[in-house]
N, C-alpha and C positions, 0 to 999 in steps of 0.2 A: 504494500500500500504506500502510495506517495501522496502526502498532504501538502498542498500549496500554502504559501505564506504571503499575506498582504500586510504591510506596515502602513497604517493610515495616519492622517493628520500631519503629513510632511510639510514643513514650512521653511526649511533651510537646505542649502546644498549639502551641508555637513550631515544632516539627518538622512538625506537621500543616499549619500555615499556610504553611511554606516549600514543602511538597509541592503544596499547592493553588496557591500563587502561581506555581510553575514550570509548572503545567499537568498534573500527574499525574492519571490517571484513577481511581486507587484507592489507599487506604492500608491497611496491615495492622497489626493488634494481635495480639501474640504471647501466647498462653496456654499456654506450655510452658516447660520448664527452659531458660533463656537469660538473658544479660545484658539482653535487651530485653523480658523478661516484664513485663506490666502487669496490674494487677488490674482487675476488670470495672467497678468504680466509676470509676476513672480513665479507662479506655477510653470509658466512657459520656459523661463530661464532654467529652472531646476529640471524640468522634463528633458530639455535638450542635453543635459549632462548625463542622462541615463544611458546605459549601454543597450544594444539590441536585446530583445527578448525579455526585458523587464516591462511588465504591463503598467501603463499609466491610467489611473482610474480617477475620474471626476466624480466627487461625492456630493450629493444634494440631499436636502430634507424637504419633502413636499414642495418641489420647485414649480415655478411657473414655466411653461414650455419655452417662452421666449428667452428666459434666463439660461436655460439649458442650451438652446440653439446658439446663443451668443458665445458661451464658453466652448462649445463643441467647435464652432467656426474658428475661434481664435487659438484654442489649445490643441485641438485635434487629438483628444485622448483615445485610448484603445477601447475604453469601457466607461459607461455612465452607470453609476449606482444611485438608486433613489426609490422611494415609494412610488408605486404606479399611480399616475395622475392622468387625467384626460389630456390628450394631445401630446404627451411626452414622446411616444414612439415616433410621431411625425416630426419631432424636433431633431431627431438624430439623422445622421447622414450615413451613406454607405461606408462600411468598414468600422463603424463605431457600434459596439455591442451594448446591450442593456442588461444590467443585473438588478432585478427587482428586490426591494427590501420588504420583508414581512416582520411584523412585531408579534411576539409570542402572545398567546391568549386563546380565547374561545374560538371554536370553528377554524382552528389553524389548518387542519388538513384540507377542509373545503376551500379555504381562501388560497391555499397553495395550488390546489388543482385548478382553480379558476384562472390562474395566471397564464396557463398554457405555455410555460417556460421550462426548459430543461434544468435551469440552474436558478438558485435564489439565495439571498442572504437572510439569515434569521438572527434577530436580536431581541432583547427583552421588551416587554410592553412599555409604552411611553417613549419619551425622547431617547435617542441614542447618546453615546458619549458619556454615560454615567458609570461605566464600569460594572454593569449589572448583567448577569448571565441569564439566558433563557432556560426554560425547564429542560434538563438533559434527556428525559425520556421522550418528550415530544420532538426534540431535536433529532434524536437517534431514529425515530420513526420516519421523519422527513428525509433523513440522510439515506434511507433505504430506497427512496423513490426519486430523489432529485440530486443534482450536484449541489450539495449544501455547503454554503460558506457560513461557518459558525463565528459569531461576533458577540462581544459583550463579556466583560469580567475576566478575560483571559490574561494570564501573566506567565512569566517563565516558570513560576512555581506550580501552576496548575494545568498548563496546556497539555502536558503529556497525558494526564488522567482524563481530561476532556476528550482528547482524540481517541483514547482507548474505549471510552464509553459511548461516544457519538458516532465515530467513524465518518467524519465530514470529508468533503472534497477539498476544502480549504479552511484556513483559520484567518481571522482578521483581528489585529490588535492595534490599539492606539495608546490609551492612558497606561496600559499595563507595561509599557516599555519606556516610561517617562520618569524623569527625576523631579519634574514640576510640570504644571499644565503647559502643553505645547512644546516642552523641552525634551526631545528624545535623548535617551541615554544609550550610547553605542554598546556599552557592556551588557545592558539588559536586552537590547535587540539581538546581540550575538547569542546570549543565553537562550532567548526565546526560540530562535531558529534551531539552535542545537537540540533543544528539548523536543521540538517537533520532529526533527530527523531521528532522534533516539526512539521516540514513540513509534515512528513508522518502521524502524528496523527491528523492533521487538517482536518475537513470535506471538501469534494470536493467543490471547488469554493471559500473557505475562503482565503482571501489575494491575490487572483489572480489579475494580472494587468488588 
């Protein structure tokens, strides 16, 4: 099993370099109300420093389609991550994929099925960016049906256990690898990626709760 890693909330070239050095598969730029919000010009500068095959993700929170269209036009990300809203898919251009965000809670399976998407990101109910994890049993159930990106509450200390329990396609971390809000810690990024790789290399059942 190979689990991909996304380091979200990148606001500096140094943080992006630390993510790349650690072996992250993707980096996220936040275009929503957050301490980690970055303007599109700054995101573009950082994105241009990334090597090939590192996925650039534009992250929104219940966006207006014209806002997404503007960022997509100027940044040209590989992927847009957001809650499904009317008109969002039309705001994308060829070559930019969409990763829908679902919040944990009632009717999760039904809501996931209605998306008609092979992949989705699951985070806890309410606003993201609070370091809160979704229910692991519901997450594991979705991971058996979709390419699930697990987000919320992940840290270097708990990500291996989360992977063994949920078996996601990818994991997404932001505050869990920071020394302060929006300040990424290279050492914690490195430990996080190492723990993901270690969990993937472990035989099935080893270390399961």
